[in-house]
Steps between C-alpha positions, in 0.01 A plus 500: 500500500280611787545299815155391614490300816202345679461800732493748208246288309276485811522880539404548130202263543373687808532839324323361190219363719453836667523707178302277263261341740411135559236490224724608213827345624458163314433679168800729547723206596386304191564801275843555657585133444392523135709813445800337667461191279479715187814687604683170553390367158604826334844484663537135394407594140752784497769271640430228241505757217838630617635144516361430151669811360829396659469154343425657160813716528708196596354306207585783259860504624522122466354515148752766396785291637382187320452683168851640528634151572302356206644763266851412616432130440354574155804707409739228616306232311490721190875556512557126549278420201683757287836351598374150419363622168833660416682177588257296289530736204879458517458123487222508237752447223568150637137390476347589166190284529152637474244386755199634309226250418441442132156608382236229492397368165137439404518122532625517859229747597233269358656198673496679838142620456376143451597412857253741655183312416286279721658182368859613539750280677552749783129532570443125485796442731363740762144363481369271770431141397141384468540235771608771745205719409260208555652408836502862618150571374610769251270548201645379174229640274312828513123463508222756511268511796205374295700205364620416850141508634378280218784256558444463872119512495489243224714257698303566820167410333610146411 
């Protein structure tokens, strides 16, 4: 980097004043400051892009390492499962029970479908009691807007 001391900066300012003149010196100084700021921003952008590329390369290496480790783990789990399957197939002669569900008959299907209605035991059990709805102010009956207006205007007129 160039070593600029106070004496060198003063010499540059005097030469600029003589060369450019006192009328145009503020414009030239402003333009030089703008150019210097742009150069600094450009260098900062280049530096951040280089850092970003380095991070991307590090991430790619890390991803490759983790995928290799995952493949090793999958292979070890697969071999363990195969060994366990072989051991279980050797011992399958001991247990000759079938764990398959028997197919449903028509009566059971109809019996199960009856529990899905509005009056089913499960729905009634989960419903809120009427006394709770009244105390909490929850509507117990659905009413149209016109019916509601008639109901409340009728009682207000008395």
